[in-house]
N, CA, C, O and the ligand as a Tripos MOL2 file, in Angstrom:
@<TRIPOS>MOLECULE
protein
  257   255    65     0     0
PROTEIN
NO_CHARGES

@<TRIPOS>ATOM
      1 N         120.2380   72.3230   82.5340 N.3       1 MET1
      2 CA        119.2250   71.8250   83.4780 C.3       1 MET1
      3 C         119.0730   72.8160   84.6200 C.2       1 MET1
      4 O         120.0530   73.2840   85.1990 O.2       1 MET1
      5 N         117.8370   73.1190   84.9240 N.am      2 ARG2
      6 CA        117.5790   74.1140   85.9520 C.3       2 ARG2
      7 C         117.4000   73.4290   87.3010 C.2       2 ARG2
      8 O         116.6860   72.4350   87.4230 O.2       2 ARG2
      9 N         118.0440   73.9670   88.2760 N.am      3 ARG3
     10 CA        117.8960   73.4190   89.6220 C.3       3 ARG3
     11 C         116.8660   74.2280   90.3890 C.2       3 ARG3
     12 O         116.9880   75.4480   90.5020 O.2       3 ARG3
     13 N         115.8680   73.5650   90.9090 N.am      4 THR4
     14 CA        114.8690   74.2680   91.6840 C.3       4 THR4
     15 C         115.0240   73.9070   93.1520 C.2       4 THR4
     16 O         115.4880   72.8200   93.4940 O.2       4 THR4
     17 N         114.6420   74.8030   93.9830 N.am      5 ASN5
     18 CA        114.7020   74.5610   95.4180 C.3       5 ASN5
     19 C         113.2890   74.4240   95.9540 C.2       5 ASN5
     20 O         112.8160   75.2460   96.7390 O.2       5 ASN5
     21 N         112.6390   73.3820   95.5190 N.am      6 ASN6
     22 CA        111.2620   73.1770   95.8890 C.3       6 ASN6
     23 C         111.1960   72.0610   96.9240 C.2       6 ASN6
     24 O         110.7830   70.9400   96.6280 O.2       6 ASN6
     25 N         111.6040   72.3850   98.1200 N.am      7 GLN7
     26 CA        111.7320   71.3500   99.1290 C.3       7 GLN7
     27 C         110.4600   71.1870   99.9290 C.2       7 GLN7
     28 O         110.0100   72.1210  100.5940 O.2       7 GLN7
     29 N         109.8800   69.9990   99.8650 N.am      8 GLY8
     30 CA        108.8050   69.6680  100.7840 C.3       8 GLY8
     31 C         109.3960   69.3690  102.1430 C.2       8 GLY8
     32 O         110.6140   69.2770  102.2950 O.2       8 GLY8
     33 N         108.5240   69.2170  103.1390 N.am      9 PRO9
     34 CA        109.0190   69.0310  104.5090 C.3       9 PRO9
     35 C         109.8360   67.7600  104.6900 C.2       9 PRO9
     36 O         110.7640   67.7370  105.4980 O.2       9 PRO9
     37 N         109.5070   66.6920  103.9470 N.am     10 TYR10
     38 CA        110.2180   65.4370  104.1510 C.3      10 TYR10
     39 C         111.0880   65.0640  102.9550 C.2      10 TYR10
     40 O         111.6480   63.9690  102.9020 O.2      10 TYR10
     41 N         111.1960   65.9670  102.0120 N.am     11 GLU11
     42 CA        112.0400   65.6880  100.8550 C.3      11 GLU11
     43 C         113.4990   65.9340  101.2110 C.2      11 GLU11
     44 O         113.8390   67.0040  101.7150 O.2      11 GLU11
     45 N         114.3540   64.9710  100.9600 N.am     12 PRO12
     46 CA        115.7700   65.2640  101.1670 C.3      12 PRO12
     47 C         116.2560   66.2430  100.1080 C.2      12 PRO12
     48 O         115.7320   66.2930   98.9950 O.2      12 PRO12
     49 N         117.2330   66.9950  100.4650 N.am     13 LYS13
     50 CA        117.8040   67.9360   99.5090 C.3      13 LYS13
     51 C         118.5200   67.1500   98.4110 C.2      13 LYS13
     52 O         119.2330   66.1840   98.6780 O.2      13 LYS13
     53 N         118.3110   67.5890   97.1790 N.am     14 LYS14
     54 CA        118.9510   66.9000   96.0570 C.3      14 LYS14
     55 C         119.5620   67.9140   95.1230 C.2      14 LYS14
     56 O         119.1740   69.0820   95.1180 O.2      14 LYS14
     57 N         120.5130   67.4700   94.3370 N.am     15 CYS15
     58 CA        120.9930   68.3260   93.2650 C.3      15 CYS15
     59 C         121.3150   67.4850   92.0460 C.2      15 CYS15
     60 O         121.5310   66.2770   92.1400 O.2      15 CYS15
     61 N         121.3440   68.1420   90.9110 N.am     16 TRP16
     62 CA        121.5850   67.4430   89.6570 C.3      16 TRP16
     63 C         123.0870   67.2810   89.4390 C.2      16 TRP16
     64 O         123.8600   68.2380   89.4920 O.2      16 TRP16
     65 N         123.4620   66.0380   89.1940 N.am     17 VAL17
     66 CA        124.8540   65.7500   88.8570 C.3      17 VAL17
     67 C         124.8150   65.0060   87.5310 C.2      17 VAL17
     68 O         124.4540   63.8300   87.4810 O.2      17 VAL17
     69 N         125.1870   65.6930   86.4630 N.am     18 GLY18
     70 CA        125.0270   65.0970   85.1450 C.3      18 GLY18
     71 C         123.5390   64.9210   84.8750 C.2      18 GLY18
     72 O         122.7810   65.8900   84.9280 O.2      18 GLY18
     73 N         123.1100   63.6830   84.5820 N.am     19 GLU19
     74 CA        121.7000   63.4420   84.2860 C.3      19 GLU19
     75 C         120.9720   62.8420   85.4680 C.2      19 GLU19
     76 O         119.7970   62.4900   85.3650 O.2      19 GLU19
     77 N         121.6570   62.7230   86.5840 N.am     20 ASN20
     78 CA        121.0480   62.1100   87.7540 C.3      20 ASN20
     79 C         120.8420   63.1290   88.8510 C.2      20 ASN20
     80 O         121.6230   64.0670   89.0140 O.2      20 ASN20
     81 N         119.7750   62.9240   89.5990 N.am     21 GLN21
     82 CA        119.5260   63.7510   90.7560 C.3      21 GLN21
     83 C         119.9900   62.9800   91.9830 C.2      21 GLN21
     84 O         119.5000   61.8850   92.2590 O.2      21 GLN21
     85 N         120.9060   63.5400   92.6940 N.am     22 LYS22
     86 CA        121.4790   62.8450   93.8450 C.3      22 LYS22
     87 C         121.0680   63.5180   95.1420 C.2      22 LYS22
     88 O         120.8820   64.7330   95.2180 O.2      22 LYS22
     89 N         120.9330   62.6770   96.1600 N.am     23 ILE23
     90 CA        120.6230   63.2100   97.4930 C.3      23 ILE23
     91 C         121.8720   63.8850   98.0540 C.2      23 ILE23
     92 O         122.9790   63.3570   97.9430 O.2      23 ILE23
     93 N         121.6820   65.0440   98.6520 N.am     24 CYS24
     94 CA        122.7780   65.7790   99.2680 C.3      24 CYS24
     95 C         122.8500   65.4250  100.7550 C.2      24 CYS24
     96 O         121.8280   65.3280  101.4350 O.2      24 CYS24
     97 N         124.0390   65.2410  101.2300 N.am     25 TYR25
     98 CA        124.2680   65.0370  102.6590 C.3      25 TYR25
     99 C         125.1180   66.1860  103.1710 C.2      25 TYR25
    100 O         126.1060   66.5830  102.5540 O.2      25 TYR25
    101 N         124.7020   66.7070  104.3200 N.am     26 ALA26
    102 CA        125.3370   67.9220  104.8230 C.3      26 ALA26
    103 C         126.7730   67.6720  105.2630 C.2      26 ALA26
    104 O         127.6290   68.5500  105.1580 O.2      26 ALA26
    105 N         127.0210   66.4740  105.7510 N.am     27 THR27
    106 CA        128.3560   66.1790  106.2520 C.3      27 THR27
    107 C         128.8410   64.8440  105.6870 C.2      27 THR27
    108 O         128.0540   64.0270  105.2090 O.2      27 THR27
    109 N         130.1250   64.6520  105.7560 N.am     28 LYS28
    110 CA        130.6980   63.3930  105.2960 C.3      28 LYS28
    111 C         130.1990   62.2280  106.1590 C.2      28 LYS28
    112 O         129.9060   61.1440  105.6540 O.2      28 LYS28
    113 N         130.1090   62.4770  107.4690 N.am     29 ASP29
    114 CA        129.6160   61.4310  108.3680 C.3      29 ASP29
    115 C         128.2070   60.9880  107.9950 C.2      29 ASP29
    116 O         127.8950   59.7980  107.9880 O.2      29 ASP29
    117 N         127.3640   61.9700  107.6840 N.am     30 GLU30
    118 CA        125.9830   61.6760  107.3230 C.3      30 GLU30
    119 C         125.9280   60.8070  106.0620 C.2      30 GLU30
    120 O         125.1430   59.8620  105.9830 O.2      30 GLU30
    121 N         126.7530   61.1310  105.1000 N.am     31 ALA31
    122 CA        126.7960   60.3640  103.8590 C.3      31 ALA31
    123 C         127.3030   58.9480  104.1170 C.2      31 ALA31
    124 O         126.8120   57.9910  103.5180 O.2      31 ALA31
    125 N         128.2770   58.8150  105.0020 N.am     32 GLU32
    126 CA        128.8170   57.4840  105.2940 C.3      32 GLU32
    127 C         127.7800   56.6150  106.0020 C.2      32 GLU32
    128 O         127.6910   55.4140  105.7450 O.2      32 GLU32
    129 N         127.0050   57.2170  106.8840 N.am     33 VAL33
    130 CA        125.9220   56.4820  107.5430 C.3      33 VAL33
    131 C         124.8990   56.0350  106.5000 C.2      33 VAL33
    132 O         124.4330   54.8960  106.5380 O.2      33 VAL33
    133 N         124.5520   56.9140  105.5810 N.am     34 ALA34
    134 CA        123.5810   56.5780  104.5460 C.3      34 ALA34
    135 C         124.0950   55.4420  103.6660 C.2      34 ALA34
    136 O         123.3180   54.5910  103.2320 O.2      34 ALA34
    137 N         125.3860   55.4270  103.4050 N.am     35 ALA35
    138 CA        125.9840   54.3540  102.6090 C.3      35 ALA35
    139 C         125.8550   53.0200  103.3380 C.2      35 ALA35
    140 O         125.5730   51.9920  102.7240 O.2      35 ALA35
    141 N         126.0630   53.0470  104.6450 N.am     36 LYS36
    142 CA        125.9310   51.8140  105.4340 C.3      36 LYS36
    143 C         124.4890   51.3310  105.4510 C.2      36 LYS36
    144 O         124.2300   50.1340  105.3350 O.2      36 LYS36
    145 N         123.5490   52.2630  105.5950 N.am     37 VAL37
    146 CA        122.1300   51.9140  105.5780 C.3      37 VAL37
    147 C         121.7610   51.2800  104.2420 C.2      37 VAL37
    148 O         121.0510   50.2760  104.2040 O.2      37 VAL37
    149 N         122.2390   51.8610  103.1510 N.am     38 ALA38
    150 CA        121.9480   51.3250  101.8260 C.3      38 ALA38
    151 C         122.4970   49.9120  101.6860 C.2      38 ALA38
    152 O         121.8920   49.0580  101.0370 O.2      38 ALA38
    153 N         123.6360   49.6810  102.2970 N.am     39 GLU39
    154 CA        124.2330   48.3530  102.2030 C.3      39 GLU39
    155 C         123.4200   47.3400  102.9950 C.2      39 GLU39
    156 O         123.1340   46.2450  102.5110 O.2      39 GLU39
    157 N         123.0450   47.7190  104.2300 N.am     40 TYR40
    158 CA        122.2990   46.7810  105.0740 C.3      40 TYR40
    159 C         120.8800   46.5680  104.5690 C.2      40 TYR40
    160 O         120.3930   45.4380  104.5450 O.2      40 TYR40
    161 N         120.2150   47.6430  104.1670 N.am     41 GLU41
    162 CA        118.7930   47.5430  103.8460 C.3      41 GLU41
    163 C         118.5340   47.1740  102.3960 C.2      41 GLU41
    164 O         117.5130   46.5580  102.0910 O.2      41 GLU41
    165 N         119.4340   47.5370  101.5040 N.am     42 HIS42
    166 CA        119.1800   47.3250  100.0780 C.3      42 HIS42
    167 C         120.2530   46.4820   99.4060 C.2      42 HIS42
    168 O         120.1790   46.2120   98.2080 O.2      42 HIS42
    169 N         121.2480   46.0690  100.1810 N.am     43 GLY43
    170 CA        122.2870   45.2210   99.6150 C.3      43 GLY43
    171 C         123.1610   45.9340   98.6030 C.2      43 GLY43
    172 O         123.7880   45.3070   97.7490 O.2      43 GLY43
    173 N         123.1940   47.2610   98.7110 N.am     44 ILE44
    174 CA        124.0260   48.0380   97.7850 C.3      44 ILE44
    175 C         125.3920   48.2350   98.4300 C.2      44 ILE44
    176 O         125.5300   48.9830   99.3980 O.2      44 ILE44
    177 N         126.3810   47.5680   97.8940 N.am     45 SER45
    178 CA        127.7060   47.6850   98.4990 C.3      45 SER45
    179 C         128.6190   48.5060   97.5870 C.2      45 SER45
    180 O         128.3200   48.7400   96.4160 O.2      45 SER45
    181 N         129.7070   48.9210   98.1500 N.am     46 GLY46
    182 CA        130.7060   49.6370   97.3630 C.3      46 GLY46
    183 C         130.3700   51.0880   97.0960 C.2      46 GLY46
    184 O         130.8920   51.6930   96.1590 O.2      46 GLY46
    185 N         129.4900   51.6520   97.9280 N.am     47 LEU47
    186 CA        129.1890   53.0720   97.7550 C.3      47 LEU47
    187 C         130.3420   53.9210   98.3050 C.2      47 LEU47
    188 O         130.8850   53.6480   99.3750 O.2      47 LEU47
    189 N         130.6820   54.9190   97.5650 N.am     48 ALA48
    190 CA        131.7440   55.8230   97.9990 C.3      48 ALA48
    191 C         131.1690   57.2050   98.2550 C.2      48 ALA48
    192 O         130.1900   57.6150   97.6320 O.2      48 ALA48
    193 N         131.7890   57.9050   99.1750 N.am     49 VAL49
    194 CA        131.3620   59.2490   99.5520 C.3      49 VAL49
    195 C         132.2880   60.2600   98.8750 C.2      49 VAL49
    196 O         133.5090   60.1000   98.8770 O.2      49 VAL49
    197 N         131.6990   61.2860   98.3080 N.am     50 TYR50
    198 CA        132.5500   62.3360   97.7300 C.3      50 TYR50
    199 C         131.8950   63.6960   97.9140 C.2      50 TYR50
    200 O         130.6760   63.8030   98.0450 O.2      50 TYR50
    201 N         132.7180   64.7220   97.9220 N.am     51 LYS51
    202 CA        132.2170   66.0770   98.0870 C.3      51 LYS51
    203 C         131.7210   66.6070   96.7540 C.2      51 LYS51
    204 O         132.3820   66.4520   95.7270 O.2      51 LYS51
    205 N         130.5440   67.2390   96.7780 N.am     52 CYS52
    206 CA        129.9650   67.7740   95.5580 C.3      52 CYS52
    207 C         130.7800   68.9590   95.0520 C.2      52 CYS52
    208 O         131.2740   69.7780   95.8270 O.2      52 CYS52
    209 N         130.9060   69.0230   93.7240 N.am     53 GLU53
    210 CA        131.6440   70.1550   93.1580 C.3      53 GLU53
    211 C         130.7550   71.3820   92.9710 C.2      53 GLU53
    212 O         131.2440   72.4640   92.6440 O.2      53 GLU53
    213 N         129.4490   71.2140   93.1790 N.am     54 TYR54
    214 CA        128.5140   72.3210   92.9570 C.3      54 TYR54
    215 C         128.0600   73.0000   94.2330 C.2      54 TYR54
    216 O         127.4500   74.0690   94.1960 O.2      54 TYR54
    217 N         128.3610   72.3750   95.3640 N.am     55 GLY55
    218 CA        127.8690   72.9690   96.6030 C.3      55 GLY55
    219 C         128.6030   72.3910   97.7990 C.2      55 GLY55
    220 O         129.4370   71.4950   97.6690 O.2      55 GLY55
    221 N         128.2760   72.9210   98.9530 N.am     56 ASP56
    222 CA        128.9640   72.5020  100.1680 C.3      56 ASP56
    223 C         128.2020   71.3490  100.8170 C.2      56 ASP56
    224 O         127.5920   71.4930  101.8770 O.2      56 ASP56
    225 N         128.2600   70.2060  100.1480 N.am     57 HIS57
    226 CA        127.6020   69.0170  100.6820 C.3      57 HIS57
    227 C         128.2410   67.7910  100.0480 C.2      57 HIS57
    228 O         129.1840   67.9060   99.2650 O.2      57 HIS57
    229 N         127.7270   66.6300  100.3880 N.am     58 TRP58
    230 CA        128.3460   65.3690   99.9690 C.3      58 TRP58
    231 C         127.3320   64.4940   99.2770 C.2      58 TRP58
    232 O         126.1270   64.6140   99.4990 O.2      58 TRP58
    233 N         127.8440   63.5950   98.4190 N.am     59 HIS59
    234 CA        126.9880   62.6320   97.7300 C.3      59 HIS59
    235 C         127.5690   61.2380   97.8590 C.2      59 HIS59
    236 O         128.7150   61.0450   98.2650 O.2      59 HIS59
    237 N         126.7230   60.2600   97.4940 N.am     60 LEU60
    238 CA        127.2020   58.8880   97.3810 C.3      60 LEU60
    239 C         127.3380   58.5390   95.9030 C.2      60 LEU60
    240 O         126.5660   59.0040   95.0640 O.2      60 LEU60
    241 N         128.3160   57.7270   95.6080 N.am     61 THR61
    242 CA        128.4650   57.2410   94.2420 C.3      61 THR61
    243 C         128.8950   55.7920   94.2990 C.2      61 THR61
    244 O         129.5290   55.3460   95.2550 O.2      61 THR61
    245 N         128.5320   55.0640   93.2460 N.am     62 LYS62
    246 CA        128.9580   53.6770   93.1830 C.3      62 LYS62
    247 C         130.4180   53.6050   92.7670 C.2      62 LYS62
    248 O         130.8200   54.1340   91.7310 O.2      62 LYS62
    249 N         131.1840   52.9460   93.5920 N.am     63 GLY63
    250 CA        132.5890   52.7800   93.2720 C.3      63 GLY63
    251 C         132.7810   51.7630   92.1610 C.2      63 GLY63
    252 O         131.8270   51.1300   91.7090 O.2      63 GLY63
    253 N         134.0060   51.6170   91.7350 N.am     64 ALA64
    254 CA        134.2960   50.6960   90.6350 C.3      64 ALA64
    255 C         134.0420   49.2580   91.0850 C.2      64 ALA64
    256 O         134.2270   48.3250   90.3030 O.2      64 ALA64
    257 ZN        125.5810   68.2410   94.9350 Zn       65 ZN65
@<TRIPOS>BOND
     1     1     2 1
     2     2     3 1
     3     3     4 2
     4     3     5 am
     5     5     6 1
     6     6     7 1
     7     7     8 2
     8     7     9 am
     9     9    10 1
    10    10    11 1
    11    11    12 2
    12    11    13 am
    13    13    14 1
    14    14    15 1
    15    15    16 2
    16    15    17 am
    17    17    18 1
    18    18    19 1
    19    19    20 2
    20    19    21 am
    21    21    22 1
    22    22    23 1
    23    23    24 2
    24    23    25 am
    25    25    26 1
    26    26    27 1
    27    27    28 2
    28    27    29 am
    29    29    30 1
    30    30    31 1
    31    31    32 2
    32    31    33 am
    33    33    34 1
    34    34    35 1
    35    35    36 2
    36    35    37 am
    37    37    38 1
    38    38    39 1
    39    39    40 2
    40    39    41 am
    41    41    42 1
    42    42    43 1
    43    43    44 2
    44    43    45 am
    45    45    46 1
    46    46    47 1
    47    47    48 2
    48    47    49 am
    49    49    50 1
    50    50    51 1
    51    51    52 2
    52    51    53 am
    53    53    54 1
    54    54    55 1
    55    55    56 2
    56    55    57 am
    57    57    58 1
    58    58    59 1
    59    59    60 2
    60    59    61 am
    61    61    62 1
    62    62    63 1
    63    63    64 2
    64    63    65 am
    65    65    66 1
    66    66    67 1
    67    67    68 2
    68    67    69 am
    69    69    70 1
    70    70    71 1
    71    71    72 2
    72    71    73 am
    73    73    74 1
    74    74    75 1
    75    75    76 2
    76    75    77 am
    77    77    78 1
    78    78    79 1
    79    79    80 2
    80    79    81 am
    81    81    82 1
    82    82    83 1
    83    83    84 2
    84    83    85 am
    85    85    86 1
    86    86    87 1
    87    87    88 2
    88    87    89 am
    89    89    90 1
    90    90    91 1
    91    91    92 2
    92    91    93 am
    93    93    94 1
    94    94    95 1
    95    95    96 2
    96    95    97 am
    97    97    98 1
    98    98    99 1
    99    99   100 2
   100    99   101 am
   101   101   102 1
   102   102   103 1
   103   103   104 2
   104   103   105 am
   105   105   106 1
   106   106   107 1
   107   107   108 2
   108   107   109 am
   109   109   110 1
   110   110   111 1
   111   111   112 2
   112   111   113 am
   113   113   114 1
   114   114   115 1
   115   115   116 2
   116   115   117 am
   117   117   118 1
   118   118   119 1
   119   119   120 2
   120   119   121 am
   121   121   122 1
   122   122   123 1
   123   123   124 2
   124   123   125 am
   125   125   126 1
   126   126   127 1
   127   127   128 2
   128   127   129 am
   129   129   130 1
   130   130   131 1
   131   131   132 2
   132   131   133 am
   133   133   134 1
   134   134   135 1
   135   135   136 2
   136   135   137 am
   137   137   138 1
   138   138   139 1
   139   139   140 2
   140   139   141 am
   141   141   142 1
   142   142   143 1
   143   143   144 2
   144   143   145 am
   145   145   146 1
   146   146   147 1
   147   147   148 2
   148   147   149 am
   149   149   150 1
   150   150   151 1
   151   151   152 2
   152   151   153 am
   153   153   154 1
   154   154   155 1
   155   155   156 2
   156   155   157 am
   157   157   158 1
   158   158   159 1
   159   159   160 2
   160   159   161 am
   161   161   162 1
   162   162   163 1
   163   163   164 2
   164   163   165 am
   165   165   166 1
   166   166   167 1
   167   167   168 2
   168   167   169 am
   169   169   170 1
   170   170   171 1
   171   171   172 2
   172   171   173 am
   173   173   174 1
   174   174   175 1
   175   175   176 2
   176   175   177 am
   177   177   178 1
   178   178   179 1
   179   179   180 2
   180   179   181 am
   181   181   182 1
   182   182   183 1
   183   183   184 2
   184   183   185 am
   185   185   186 1
   186   186   187 1
   187   187   188 2
   188   187   189 am
   189   189   190 1
   190   190   191 1
   191   191   192 2
   192   191   193 am
   193   193   194 1
   194   194   195 1
   195   195   196 2
   196   195   197 am
   197   197   198 1
   198   198   199 1
   199   199   200 2
   200   199   201 am
   201   201   202 1
   202   202   203 1
   203   203   204 2
   204   203   205 am
   205   205   206 1
   206   206   207 1
   207   207   208 2
   208   207   209 am
   209   209   210 1
   210   210   211 1
   211   211   212 2
   212   211   213 am
   213   213   214 1
   214   214   215 1
   215   215   216 2
   216   215   217 am
   217   217   218 1
   218   218   219 1
   219   219   220 2
   220   219   221 am
   221   221   222 1
   222   222   223 1
   223   223   224 2
   224   223   225 am
   225   225   226 1
   226   226   227 1
   227   227   228 2
   228   227   229 am
   229   229   230 1
   230   230   231 1
   231   231   232 2
   232   231   233 am
   233   233   234 1
   234   234   235 1
   235   235   236 2
   236   235   237 am
   237   237   238 1
   238   238   239 1
   239   239   240 2
   240   239   241 am
   241   241   242 1
   242   242   243 1
   243   243   244 2
   244   243   245 am
   245   245   246 1
   246   246   247 1
   247   247   248 2
   248   247   249 am
   249   249   250 1
   250   250   251 1
   251   251   252 2
   252   251   253 am
   253   253   254 1
   254   254   255 1
   255   255   256 2
@<TRIPOS>SUBSTRUCTURE
     1 MET1         2 RESIDUE 1 A MET
     2 ARG2         6 RESIDUE 1 A ARG
     3 ARG3        10 RESIDUE 1 A ARG
     4 THR4        14 RESIDUE 1 A THR
     5 ASN5        18 RESIDUE 1 A ASN
     6 ASN6        22 RESIDUE 1 A ASN
     7 GLN7        26 RESIDUE 1 A GLN
     8 GLY8        30 RESIDUE 1 A GLY
     9 PRO9        34 RESIDUE 1 A PRO
    10 TYR10       38 RESIDUE 1 A TYR
    11 GLU11       42 RESIDUE 1 A GLU
    12 PRO12       46 RESIDUE 1 A PRO
    13 LYS13       50 RESIDUE 1 A LYS
    14 LYS14       54 RESIDUE 1 A LYS
    15 CYS15       58 RESIDUE 1 A CYS
    16 TRP16       62 RESIDUE 1 A TRP
    17 VAL17       66 RESIDUE 1 A VAL
    18 GLY18       70 RESIDUE 1 A GLY
    19 GLU19       74 RESIDUE 1 A GLU
    20 ASN20       78 RESIDUE 1 A ASN
    21 GLN21       82 RESIDUE 1 A GLN
    22 LYS22       86 RESIDUE 1 A LYS
    23 ILE23       90 RESIDUE 1 A ILE
    24 CYS24       94 RESIDUE 1 A CYS
    25 TYR25       98 RESIDUE 1 A TYR
    26 ALA26      102 RESIDUE 1 A ALA
    27 THR27      106 RESIDUE 1 A THR
    28 LYS28      110 RESIDUE 1 A LYS
    29 ASP29      114 RESIDUE 1 A ASP
    30 GLU30      118 RESIDUE 1 A GLU
    31 ALA31      122 RESIDUE 1 A ALA
    32 GLU32      126 RESIDUE 1 A GLU
    33 VAL33      130 RESIDUE 1 A VAL
    34 ALA34      134 RESIDUE 1 A ALA
    35 ALA35      138 RESIDUE 1 A ALA
    36 LYS36      142 RESIDUE 1 A LYS
    37 VAL37      146 RESIDUE 1 A VAL
    38 ALA38      150 RESIDUE 1 A ALA
    39 GLU39      154 RESIDUE 1 A GLU
    40 TYR40      158 RESIDUE 1 A TYR
    41 GLU41      162 RESIDUE 1 A GLU
    42 HIS42      166 RESIDUE 1 A HIS
    43 GLY43      170 RESIDUE 1 A GLY
    44 ILE44      174 RESIDUE 1 A ILE
    45 SER45      178 RESIDUE 1 A SER
    46 GLY46      182 RESIDUE 1 A GLY
    47 LEU47      186 RESIDUE 1 A LEU
    48 ALA48      190 RESIDUE 1 A ALA
    49 VAL49      194 RESIDUE 1 A VAL
    50 TYR50      198 RESIDUE 1 A TYR
    51 LYS51      202 RESIDUE 1 A LYS
    52 CYS52      206 RESIDUE 1 A CYS
    53 GLU53      210 RESIDUE 1 A GLU
    54 TYR54      214 RESIDUE 1 A TYR
    55 GLY55      218 RESIDUE 1 A GLY
    56 ASP56      222 RESIDUE 1 A ASP
    57 HIS57      226 RESIDUE 1 A HIS
    58 TRP58      230 RESIDUE 1 A TRP
    59 HIS59      234 RESIDUE 1 A HIS
    60 LEU60      238 RESIDUE 1 A LEU
    61 THR61      242 RESIDUE 1 A THR
    62 LYS62      246 RESIDUE 1 A LYS
    63 GLY63      250 RESIDUE 1 A GLY
    64 ALA64      254 RESIDUE 1 A ALA
    65 ZN65       257 GROUP 0 **** ****
């Protein structure tokens, strides 16, 4: 899978992880805030923050 860097002005940075495209967060704090927002606004609980193995950024993943 080819990763393109075609970022529009309001597009969050994303990268491919397996078959999914995930939003990249520059810092762990930023990812944790996004996880809280997802929980409050979308009722998505149990999100975990982890560092991407492909770049210097962080992603959210659904915990067990
Ligand atoms: Zn990544």
